[in-house]
MARZA-332575 format. One record per atom (N, C-alpha, C, CB): x, y negated, z. Coordinates in steps of 0.1 Angstrom, whole numbers, plus 5000, padded with zeros to 4 digits. Glycine has a CB too. Layout:
REM MARZA-332575
XYZ/...
REM end
This chain:
REM MARZA-332575
509853866941/509053796931/509153646934/507653846931/509353566924/509553426926/508253356924/510653366916/507853276934/506553196933/506653086924/506053156947/505553026918/505652916909/506352796916/504252876905/507252736909/507952616915/509052656924/507052526921/509352776927/510352826937/511652856929/509852946945/512752826935/514052856929/514353006933/515152766934/515353056926/515753196929/516353196943/516853246919/517053096947/517653086961/516553086971/518552966962/515453016969/514353006978/513653136980/513352896974/513553206969/512953346970/513853436978/512653406956/515153426976/516053506984/515953476999/517453486978/515953347002/515853307016/514553357022/515953147017/513453347015/512153397021/512253547024/511053367011/512853617015/512953767018/513953787029/513553837005/515053717030/515953727041/515253697054/517153637039/514553587055/513953547067/512853647072/513253407065/512153697062/511153807066/511853927072/510353847053/512853967066/513554087071/514254057085/514654137061/514753937086/515453897098/514453887110/516253767096/513353837107/512253827118/511953967123/511053757112/511854057114/511554197118/512554257127/511354287106/513754207126/514854257135/514854177148/516254247128/514854047147/515053967158/513853947168/515553827154/512653947163/511453927171/511354037182/510253927163/511454167179/511354257190/512554247200/511354397185/513754217195/514854197204/514654077213/516154177196/514153967208/513853857216/512853887227/513353737208/511853957224/510853997234/511354087244/509654067227/512154187240/512754277249/513654207259/513554387242/514554117253/515454047262/514753957272/516353957253/513753887268/512953797277/512253877287/512053717269/511653987284/510954067294/511854127304/510154187287/513054167300/514054217309/514554107318/515254277302/514753987313/515153867321/514053837331/515453747312/512753847327/511653817336/511653927347/510353817328/511754047344/511754157354/512954137364/511854297347/514054087359/515254067368/514953947377/516454037360/514353847372/514153727380/513053747390/513753607371/512053827387/510953857397/511253967406/509653877389/512354037405/512754147413/511854267411/512654107428/511254277399/510254387397/510954517394/509354347385/512254517390/512854647386/514354637390/512654667370/514854727398/516254727402/517254737391/516454837412/516754797379/517654817368/517554697358/517354947361/516654597361/516354497351/517554417347/515254407356/518454387356/519654307352/520554377342/520454277365/520654507343/521454587334/520654587320/521654727339/519354607321/518554607308/518654467302/517154647311/518654367310/518754227304/520054207297/518554127316/521154257303/522454237297/522454307284/523554287306/521954427283/522054507271/521154437260/521554647273/519954387264/519054327254/519654197249/517754307260/520254117258/520853997253/522054017244/521253907265/522854117248/523954147239/523554197225/524854257245/522454277225/521954327212/521454217204/520854437215/520754117210/520254007203/521453927197/519453907212/522453897205/523553817200/524353897189/524553777211/524454027190/525254097180/524654087166/525354247184/523354067165/522654047152/523353927145/521154027154/523653827153/524253707147/525753717146/523853587156/526353827149/527753847146/527953897132/528353947157/526953917125/527053977111/527653867102/525654017106/528953897098/529653797090/529053777076/531053837089/528553887070/527953877057/526753797057/527654017051/525853817067/524653737068/524953587070/523753787079/525953567079/526353427082/526853357069/527453427092/527553437061/528053377048/526953347039/529053477041/525953437038/524753407029/524053287033/523853537029/523853267046/523053147051/523853027048/522853157067/525153027049/525952907046/525952877031/527352917052/526052987024/526052967009/524752907004/526253107002/523652957009/522352897006/522252747010/521152977012/522752717022/522652577026/523552487017/523152567041/524652537013/525552457005/525152446991/526952507006/524352536986/524052536972/523252426967/523352666969/522352366976/521452266971/520252316964/522152166962/520152446963/519052506956/517852536965/519452636949/518052516978/516952546988/516352406991/517452627001/515352366984/514752236986/513552226996/514352176973/512952336998/511752347007/512252307021/511152487007/511652207027/512252157040/512052257051/511452027044/511052337051/510852437062/511952547060/509452497061/512152587048/513252687045/514552637050/513252727031/514952507046/516252457049/516352447064/516352317043/515352397071/515452387086/515652517093/514152317091/515052627088/515252757093/516752797091/514252857087/517252767079/518652807077/519552727086/518952777062/519252597088/520152527097/520152587111/519652377098/519052617116/518952677130/519652817130/517452687134/519452897120/520053027120/521553007118/519553107108/522052907110/523452887109/524052857123/523752767099/523352777131/523852747144/524052877152/522952647151/523052967151/523053097158/524253177153/521753177157/524453187140/525553267135/526853207139/525453277120/526953077138/528253017141/528853047155/528152867140/527953047165/528353067179/528553217182/527353007188/528253307173/528253447176/529153527166/526953507176/530053467159/530953537150/532053597158/531453447139/531753687167/532653747177/532653897176/532353687191/533753957181/533654107182/532554147192/535054157187/532054267190/530954317198/531454327213/530554457194/532654367215/533154377229/533254237236/534454447230/533454137228/533553997234/532053957238/534153897224/531153977229/529753947232/529254027245/528853977220/529554157245/529154237256/529754187269/529554377254/531054147269/531754097281/531153967286/533254077278/530853877276/530353747280/528953757286/530253647268/528153837280/526753857284/526753927298/525953937274/527554027300/527654097312/528054007324/528554217312/529053927321/529453837332/528453727335/530753767328/527753677325/526653577328/525553647336/526153517315/525153767332/524053837339/524453867353/523753967331/525653907356/526053937369/525953807378/527553987370/526353697373/526253567380/524753537383/526853447372/523953557373/522453537375/521953627386/521653547362/522353747386/521953847396/522353807410/522453987393/523553747411/524053707424/523153587429/525553657423/522853497421/521953387425/520553437429/521753287414/520053537422/518753587425/518653657438/518253687414/519753737441/519753817453/520253737466/520653937451/520953627464/521653567475/520653487484/522753467470/520953507497/520253427507/521253377517/519053507514/521253247519/522253187528/521953227543/522153027527/522953217551/522853247565/522853117573/523953337570/521853087581/521652977589/521253017603/520652867583/522052967613/521753007627/521653157629/520452937632/522553227621/522553377623/521553447615/522553407637/520653387607/519553457600/519653417585/518253417606/519253517577/519153497562/517953407560/518953627555/518153297552/517053207549/516953177534/517353077557/515853127530/515653087516/516052937514/514153107512/516152907501/516452767498/515352677503/516552747483/514052717502/512952637507/513052617522/511652707504/513552717530/513652697544/514752587547/514052827551/515852597540/516952497542/516452357539/518152537533/515752347528/515152207525/514252167535/514452217511/513452257541/512552217552/513252167564/511652337556/514452227567/515252177578/515752037575/516452277581/516252017563/516851887560/515751777559/517551897546/514451827557/513351727557/512851687570/512251787548/513051777580/512451747593/513351737605/511451857596/514551807605/515451807616/516151667617/516551917614/516251627630/516951497632/518351517638/516151417642/518651637644/519951657650/521051677639/519851787659/522151607641/523251607631/523851747629/524251507635/524051817640/524751947639/523952047631/525051997653/522552047634/521752137626/521652107612/520352147633/521551977609/521451927595/522751967588/521251777595/523851947594/525151977587/525252127585/526351927596/524852207595/524852357593/523952397581/524452427606/522752337580/521852367569/522452327556/520452297571/523052217555/523652167543/524752257539/524152017544/525652297548/526752377545/526252517541/527652397557/525152567547/524552697543/524152687528/523352727552/523652577524/523152567510/524252577500/522452437508/525552567505/526652567496/527352707497/527652457499/526952797506/527652917508/527752997495/526853007518/526852997486/526853077474/528053027465/525553067466/528452907466/529552857459/530852937460/529852717462/531052987472/532253067475/532053207467/532453097490/530853257466/530653387460/530853377445/529153427463/530453267439/530453267424/531553187418/529053217420/532253107425/533253017419/534253087410/533952937430/534853187415/535953247407/535353327395/536753337415/534253407397/533653467385/533153367375/532453547390/532653247380/532253147370/533453087363/531553037377/534553067370/535753007363/536253107352/536852977373/536153237356/536653337346/535753347334/536753477353/534453327336/533453327325/533753207316/532053327330/534053087323/534352967315/535652997306/534552847324/536653057312/537853087305/537553167293/538853157314/536753267295/536453367283/535553297273/535753497289/534653217278/533853137268/534753047259/532753057275/535652987266/536552897259/537452977249/537552827268/537953097253/538653177243/537853207231/539153307250/536553247234/535653287222/535453167213/534353337228/535253047219/534952927211/536252887203/534552807220/537352897209/538652867202/538852957190/539852867211/538453087192/538553177181/537653147169/538253327185/536653067172/535753017161/536052877156/534353017167/537252827161/537652697156/537252577164/537252677142/536752597176/536352477184/537352457195/534952507190/537552337200/538452307211/538152387224/538552167214/536852397227/536352477238/534852497237/536652397252/534352577246/532952617246/532052497247/532652717257/532352397255/531552287257/531352207244/532152187268/532452187237/532352117224/531452197214/533752087218/531752327214/530952407205/529452407208/531452557206/529152417220/527652417224/527052287220/527552447239/527652177223/527052047219/526852047204/527951927223/527852087196/527752087181/526552177177/529052137175/526352287184/525252377180/523952327185/525552517185/523952237195/522752167199/522452047190/522852137214/523252027180/523051907171/523251777179/521651907164/524251787187/524651667195/526151637193/524351677210/526551517191/527951477189/528551437203/528051357179/529651497207/530151467220/530451327222/531451557223/531151257213/531551117214/530351027216/532351077202/529351057207/528150967208/527350997221/527150997196/527251127225/526551157237/527151087249/526551307240/528451097251/529151037262/529150887261/530451097264/529050827249/528950687248/527650637254/529050637233/526550717252/525250687258/525350707273/524150787252/525950817277/526050837292/526850727299/526650967295/527950687292/528750577298/528050447299/530050557289/527250417288/526450297288/525450297299/525850267274/524750417300/523750427311/524350407324/523050557309/525450477326/526250457339/526450317342/527550537339/527050247333/527450107335/526250017337/528250047323/525150037330/523949957332/523249977345/522949977320/523450097350/522750127363/523650107375/522150267363/524850087374/525750077385/525349967395/527150037380/525049847391/524749747400/523349767407/524749607394/522349797398/521049827405/521049947414/519949847394/521850047411/521950157420/522650127433/522650277413/523650037432/524349997444/523449917453/525649917440/522649837447/521649757456/520649857462/520949657447/520149947455/519250047460/519950127471/518750137449/521150167469/521850257479/522150177492/523150307473/522350047491/522549967503/521249967511/522949817499/520149947504/518849947512/518550087517/517749907502/518850187509/518550327514/519450357526/518850427503/520750327525/521650357536/521250287549/523150317532/520750167548/520350097560/519150177566/519949957556/518250227558/517150297563/517550437569/516050327553/518450507562/518950627567/519750607580/519750697557/520550507581/521350477593/520350457605/522250357591/519250377602/518350357613/517650487617/517250257608/517250567607/516550697611/517450787619/516150767598/518750797616/519550887623/520450827634/520450957613/520350697636/521050627646/522550637645/520650687659/523050617632/524450617630/524850497621/524950757623/526050447621/526450347612/526350397597/527850297615/526050307588/525850347574/527150417569/525650217566/528250377573/529550437568/529650587574/530750357572/528850617583/528950757589/527950847581/528650757603/527150797572/526250887565/527050987556/525250797557/526551107555/527151207547/526051287540/527951307556/526351377531/525351447523/524251517531/525951547514/524551557543/523551627551/522451537556/524151707562/522651397555/521651307559/520551287548/522251167562/520851347536/519851357526/518951477527/520451347512/517751477521/516851597522/517151697511/515451547521/517651657500/518051747490/519551777491/517751687475/519851907491/521251947493/522251887483/521452097493/521751857471/522651797461/522551647460/522451857447/521551587467/521351447466/520751417452/522551367468/519951507447/519451487433/517951427434/519451607425/517451427446/516151367449/516251267460/515051467452/515551147459/515651047469/515051087482/514950917464/515751057493/515151087506/513751017508/516051047517/512951087516/511551027518/511650917529/510651137522/512050797525/512050687535/510950587532/513450627534/510050617523/508950527520/507950527531/508350557507/507050417531/506050417541/504950517539/505350277540/504750567526/503850667523/504550807523/503150637509/504050897532/504651027532/503951117521/504551097546/504651127510/503951197499/503651337502/504851187487/504451407510/504051547513/502751557520/505151607522/502351457527/501051457534/499851457524/500851337544/500151397512/499051387502/498751527497/499551297490/499751617497/499651747491/499451857501/500751777482/499551827514/499651927524/498452027524/499851867538/497251977523/496152057523/495552097510/495051987532/496352077499/495852107486/496252247481/496351997476/495652287470/496052407463/496752357450/494752507460/498052347450/498752287438/498352347425/500152287441/498252477425/497952557413/496552517407/497952707415/495552507416/494252457411/494352317406/493252477423/495052227414/495152087410/495752077396/495952007420/496852147394/497552147381/496652197370/498852217382/495952307372/495152367362/494052277358/494552497367/493352207368/492352117365/492851997357/491652067378/494051947361/494551827354/494851857340/495851787361/495551967337/495851997323/494652027315/496852117322/493652087321/492352107314/491751977310/491452197322/491851877319/491251747318/491851667307/491351677330/493151687303/493751607292/493751687279/495151577296/492951797279/492851877267/493951967264/492651787256/494752007274/495852107272/495652217283/497152037274/494552287282/494352397292/495452497292/493052467290/495852537305/497052627306/496652737315/498252557311/495352767317/494852877326/495453007323/493352887326/495653037310/496253167306/497653177310/496053197291/498453067309/499853067313/499853097328/500452937310/499053027336/499053037350/498753177354/498052937357/497753247347/497353377351/498553477349/496253427342/499453447339/500553537336/501753507345/500953527322/501753407353/502953357360/503153417374/502853207361/504353397379/504653447392/505053327400/505953547392/504153277410/504253147415/504653127429/502953087413/504653237437/504953227451/506153297456/503753277459/506853247466/508153297469/508053437477/508953207478/509053517475/509153647483/510653687482/508153747477/510953787490/512253847490/512553907477/512453947502/513853887472/514353957460/513953887447/513754087460/513353767449/512853687437/513753567435/511453647438/514053527423/514753407420/514153287427/514753387404/514953207434/514453097442/514252977434/515453077453/514552977422/514452857414/513152857405/515652837404/513052767396/511752767388/512152757373/510952647392/511352817365/511552807350/510352847343/512752897346/510352817330/509252857321/509852937310/508452737316/509153047305/509653137295/508553157284/510153267301/508953137272/508153187260/508653317256/508153077248/507953427260/508453557258/508653597244/507553657265/507653567235/507653627222/507253527210/506753737222/507053397213/506653307203/505253347197/507653287192/504553427204/503253467200/502153437210/503253617197/502553357220/501553317230/501753367244/500253367226/502753457246/503053507260/504053407266/503653647260/503453297272/504153197279/503953217294/503853057274/504953207303/504753227317/505753147325/504853377321/505453127338/506353047346/506753127359/505652917350/507853097364/508253137377/508453017386/509553227377/507753017398/507952917408/507952977422/506752807407/508252897432/508152937446/507352837453/509652957452/506052837450/505152727454/505052707469/503852737448/504952577473/504552537486/503652407484/505752507496/502752377494/501852257492/502652137496/500552277500/503552087488/504251967491/504451897477/505551987498/505051777478/505251687467/506251747457/505651547470/507351807463/508451867455/507851977446/509551917464/507152067452/506652187444/505452147435/506352297453/504752047439/503651997429/504351947417/502751897436/505351857419/506051807408/506751907399/507151707412/507352007406/507952117399/506952197390/508652217408/505752227396/504752297388/504252217376/503552327397/504052087378/503652007367/504751997356/503351857371/506051997361/507151997351/507152127343/508551987359/507052247350/507152367343/505952387334/507152487353/504752337338/503552337329/503752247317/502352297337/504552137318/504952057306/505652147296/505751947310/506652227301/507252317292/506252417286/508452397299/505352467295/504452577291/503452527280/503752627303/502952407281/501952367271/502652337258/501152247276/503952287259/504652267246/504752407239/506152217249/505252507246/505452637240/504152697235/506052737250/503052667243/501752727240/501052667228/500852717252/501352537226/500552467215/501352437203/500152337221/502552497202/503252497189/502452587180/504752547190/502052547168/501152627160/501752767156/500752557147/500952867157/501353007154/501553027139/500453107159/501052927131/501152947116/502452887111/500052877109/503252827120/504652787116/505452917115/505252697127/506552917106/507453027106/508053067119/508552997095/508253187121/508753237134/509953157140/509153387133/510853127131/512053057135/511852907138/513153077125/510752857135/510452717138/509352707149/509952647125/508952817155/507852827164/508452807178/507152967163/508852677181/509352637194/509652497194/510652717197/510152437205/510352297206/511452247196/510852257221/511352127193/512352067184/513752077190/512051927181/513852067203/515252067209/515052087224/515951937207/516052127231/516052137246/515552007252/517352177251/516051897247/515751767253/514351727251/516651657249/513751767240/512351737237/511351807246/511951767222/511651937249/510852007259/511051957273/511052157258/512351917276/512551857289/511851717290/514051837291/511751647280/511051517280/509651537284/511151447267/508951627278/507551657281/507451697296/506951757272/508251787300/508251837314/508451727324/509251957316/509451637321/509751527330/508651427330/511051467326/508051407319/506851317319/505751367328/506351307304/505551497328/504451547337/504951547351/504051687332/506151587354/506651597367/506651457375/508051647367/506751347367/506751217374/505351187380/507051117363/504351257376/502951207380/502751217395/501951297374/503551297403/503251297417/503651167424/504051417423/504251077417/504650947423/503950837414/506150927423/502950867408/502150767401/500850737409/501650817386/500850617415/499750577424/498350607418/499750437428/498150577405/496850597399/496550747398/496850527385/497450827395/497250967395/496951027408/498551037389/497650977419/497351027432/495950987437/498350967442/495550867433/494150827436/493050907429/493950677433/493350927416/492250997408/492251147409/492450957393/493451207411/493551347411/493551407425/494751397403/494251337434/494451387448/493551317457/495851367452/492751217452/491751147461/492551077472/490751237466/493751027469/494550957479/494050817481/496050957476/493650777493/493150647495/494250547498/492250647507/494950517487/496150427488/495650277487/497150457477/496150197497/495950057496/496949997485/496249987510/496749877482/497649817472/499049817477/497249667469/499249787490/500649797495/501249937495/500649737510/500350037497/500850167497/501150217482/499850267503/500350167473/500550197459/501850137455/499450137450/502150017459/503449957456/504650037462/503549807461/504450087474/505450167480/505650297472/505050207495/504550367467/504750487459/505450457446/503350547456/505150337440/505850307428/507350287431/505250177421/507650227442/509050207446/509750347448/509150127459/508950437453/509550577455/509850637442/508650657464/508950617432/509150677419/510450617413/507950647410/510550477414/511750417408/513050467415/511650267410/512950487428/514050537436/514450677431/513850527451/513350757430/513550897426/514250907412/512350967426/513750817403/514350827389/515750777389/513450737380/516150677397/517550627397/518450737403/517650497405/517950797414/518750897421/518951017412/518050937434/517851067405/517951177397/518951157385/516651217392/518851037379/519651007367/521050997371/519150867361/521450937382/522850937386/523351077389/522950847398/522551157395/522951297397/523251367384/521851377405/522351347374/522551407361/523851367355/521451377352/524351247357/525651207352/526751287359/525851057355/526651307372/527651397379/527751527372/527251417394/526651597369/526751727363/527251717349/525351787363/526951617341/527451617327/528951587327/526651507320/529351497335/530851467335/531651577341/531051337343/531151637351/531851747357/531951867348/531251797371/530851907342/530852027333/531852007322/529452057329/531851887316/532751867305/534251897310/532651727300/534551847321/535951867327/536152007330/536151777339/535152077335/535352217338/535752297326/534052277344/535052267315/535452347302/536752297296/534252337293/537052177299/538352127294/539552197301/538551977296/539352227314/540452297321/539852367333/541552207325/539352487332/538852567343/539852597354/538152687339/541152587350/542252627359/542752507367/543352697352/542252387365/542852277372/542652297387/542152147368/543652267395/543652297409/542752207417/545052287415/542352097411/541551997419/540051987416/542151857417/539452097411/538052097408/537252057419/537652237402/537552107431/536752067443/536851927446/537252147455/537951867444/538151727446/537551647435/539651687447/537651687423/536951617412/535451607414/537251697399/534851717419/533451717421/533051607431/532951857427/533751597442/533451487452/533851347447/534151517465/534851337438/535151207432/533951157424/536451227423/533351247416/532251217408/531051187417/531951327398/530751267427/529651237436/529751097443/529551347447/530951067448/531150937454/531050827444/532550937461/531550847432/531550737422/530150717417/532550767411/529450827414/528150807406/526950817416/528050917396/526950897426/525850907435/526050817447/525651047439/527350777449/527650697461/527350757474/526950557460/527550897474/527450977486/528851007491/526551107484/529150977504/530451007509/530751157511/530650927522/531951197508/532351337509/532551367524/533551367501/532351497528/532751537541/534251537543/532151677545/534751487554/536151477556/536751617557/536551397569/537851637550/538551767551/537951887544/538751797565/536851867537/536151977531/536852007517/534651947529/537252137515/537852177503/537152317499/539352197504/535952297495/535152417491/534552397477/533952437501/534252507469/533752497456/532252457456/534052627448/531952347461/530452307462/529852297449/530352177470/530652267439/530152247425/529552387420/531252207416/530152497424/529652627419/528352667425/530652727423/527852597435/526552637441/525352587433/526452587455/525652507422/524552467413/524352567403/524952327407/523152627403/522952747394/523052717379/521552797397/522852587375/522952567361/524352587355/522552417358/525352567363/526652587357/526852737354/527752547367/526252827361/526352967358/525253017348/526153047371/523952967350/522853027342/522452947331/521753047351/522752817330/522352727319/523452637315/521052647323/524552697309/525752617305/525452507295/526852707301/526152397296/526052287287/524652247284/526752327273/523952227295/522452197295/522152067301/521752307301/522852027312/522351927321/522251787314/523251907332/523051757304/522851627297/521451617291/523951617286/520851727288/519551727281/518451667291/519151857276/518751687304/517751627314/517751477313/518151677328/518951417313/519051277312/518451217299/520451227314/518951287288/518351237275/516851267275/519051317263/516351367282/514951397283/514251287290/514751527289/514851237301/514251127309/514051007300/515051097321/515150977292/515050857283/513850877273/516350837276/513850997268/512851027258/511451027264/513051167251/511351077277/510051077284/509450937285/510151147297/510350847289/509850707290/509350647276/510950617296/510050687266/509650637253/508350707248/510850667243/508250837251/506950907247/505850847256/507151057250/506150817268/505050767277/504450637272/505650747291/505350547267/504850427261/503850447249/505950337257/504250547241/503450577229/502150657233/504250667219/502250747243/501150827246/500050747253/501550937256/500450637260/499450567268/498850447260/500150517280/499150437248/498650317240/497150307240/499150327226/496450427241/495050427240/494350447254/494550527230/495150447265/494550477278/494250337285/495550557287/493150337292/492750207299/493850167309/491450227307/494050037309/495049977318/494650007333/495249827316/495650037341/495350067355/494950207358/494349977360/494650287348/494250427350/495450517348/493150467340/495450637354/496450737351/496050807338/496550837363/496750907334/496450987322/495451097326/497651047316/495051117338/494151217342/492851197334/493851217357/492351307328/491051307321/491151237307/490051237329/492351187303/492451117291/492851217280/493551007292/491851267272/492151357262/492951307250/490851417256/493051167249/493851107239/495351137242/493650957239/495751157254/497051187258/497351327253/497351177273/496451427256/496651557251/496751567236/495551647256/495951487229/495951477214/497351427210/494851397209/497851327216/499151277212/500151387213/499551157222/500251457224/501251557225/501051677215/501251617239/499751717213/499551827204/499951787190/498051867204/499551667186/499751627172/501151567169/498651527168/501651497178/502851417175/504151497180/502851287182/503951577191/505151647196/505151797194/505251617211/504051857197/503952007196/503752057182/502852057204/502951997174/502552047161/503752067152/501651957154/504751977151/505952007142/506752117146/506751877141/506652167159/507552277163/508952237162/507252407156/509852327156/511252297154/511452257139/512052417157/510352217132/510552187118/511252057116/509252177111/511251967127/512051847127/513151857137/511151727129/514251797135/515251787146/514751687156/516651747140/515351677167/514851597178/514751447175/515651617191/515751397167/515751257164/514551227154/517051217157/514351317144/513251297135/511951307142/513251407124/511851397152/510651417160/510251287167/510751537170/511251227174/511051107181/510550987173/512251067189/511150977161/510650877152/509250907147/511550867139/508951037144/507651077141/506551047152/507551227138/506951067164/506051047175/505950907180/506451127187/507050827180/507050697186/507350577176/507950687197/507750617164/508050507155/509450457155/507150397157/510350507164/511750467165/512650577171/511850337173/513950557169/514850657174/515050637189/516150637167/515850717195/516050717210/516550587215/516950827214/515850527224/516350397230/516150407245/515450277224/517250367253/517150367267/516350257273/518550367273/515850167264/515250047270/513950077277/514949947258/513250177273/511950217279/512250257294/511250327271/513250347295/513550387309/514050277317/514650507308/514950187311/515450077319/514349987323/516549997310/513449957314/512249867318/511449927329/511449837305/511250067328/510450127338/511050137352/510050267333/512350167352/512950207365/514250137369/513350347364/514850057360/516049987364/515749837366/517150007353/515049777356/514649637357/513349617363/514749577344/512649717368/511249707373/511349627386/510649847376/
REM end
């Protein structure tokens, strides 16, 4: 039945969407619950169930007739309702990437699931014992002996040997699938389906790289001098194991204020719950559903999951009372409140973030707070002097520069990986990028697939660029969100900030693309100037 003012095509689309939701919603829930069970180690058969559920979900979008109908409606010009058109655009992206034989989908999903299972189960061996990632990071944070530090760093890369060849084979098969759909490779296809243009994206990354080269070099000179003094070696002798993070993606703790001490006696979960409640975005129900503490057999990383787009949002973390995990929890809660506060009256297919980078922007905005002096004073009751506050701000700037340069490494490397997974110099290419962009010297004579030890290449392909774009967006959103907050105060207790996120970011869901959302929220398109002003020219 056609509603008043509705075209025949719009009536057809509404009927199609209603029927499609009835098929896809239970498959999405089943797939996510299986992934959750696999990540938490709750069920030994969960990885197999997860693979079956994910394959079933993707096979729905292999339907060539449905794909044709969606494209026909989009091309017709008869679907004028903006919410209907936006749903068709998003579904067209799903169909485009899945017009594949069932056996191809099953093979790709099975291989990806097996890699995820390897990461979940793997524990490195250090000093003859199986250890967690948290334990290795603890060693790099406290140990002063070079031999032990190097052994811990090398242990953090052991999984690379396990997954490198299965990952390369998965990349080959993803590329074959993408080429069968008319794309040069999987990387180009995924960017297109993420509504990102490769040339424009890398123009932004190149510009960011060039604008941060000199400031980062100055920072690295200062950092290397401090690290050389700490370890009693010449600056040119510094290697990746002199950093506290195995990938060099977080700045070493060389500031005068030891941030871990601020959090050592705290309950991070209670702190985070109180904070989000205070800005009018309570997340107590999310926390109650979450799995927050480390144990054997559990995924060692962190993520947030919207299980069903009906309110079942949960997080996985491996909490410890330190700055790193406090920041991680705030980050994941940023994702969680986004998912939780998207209105349930939006159509099912628009009931989520506008884009990967928009949810990363919110998460990164929240994760930065652990290095905001005002937030530390107000939330953690840290008695920081003005000099100590300045030191914390310097640590935040250092952390942002270090993280951003690391994100460039991942983006440039992954593009090259998909351009040619068979190139013989992938190990060398990785260290070429690390030396050029992070300015961390490679270990002499090392020829190992250290790149493969980064879980995102296996479990979240063509994703990492969204972290950097998200950081740029986070700075832009921060400027808009804080317009009504008192100067010198943090956002703690500021319900106006929660209102900004609910109304300007969360409420539209996926009804706007990420560029439209940013204009809606801040009044202008994406600009790196906010990040540059905050962290490069500060």
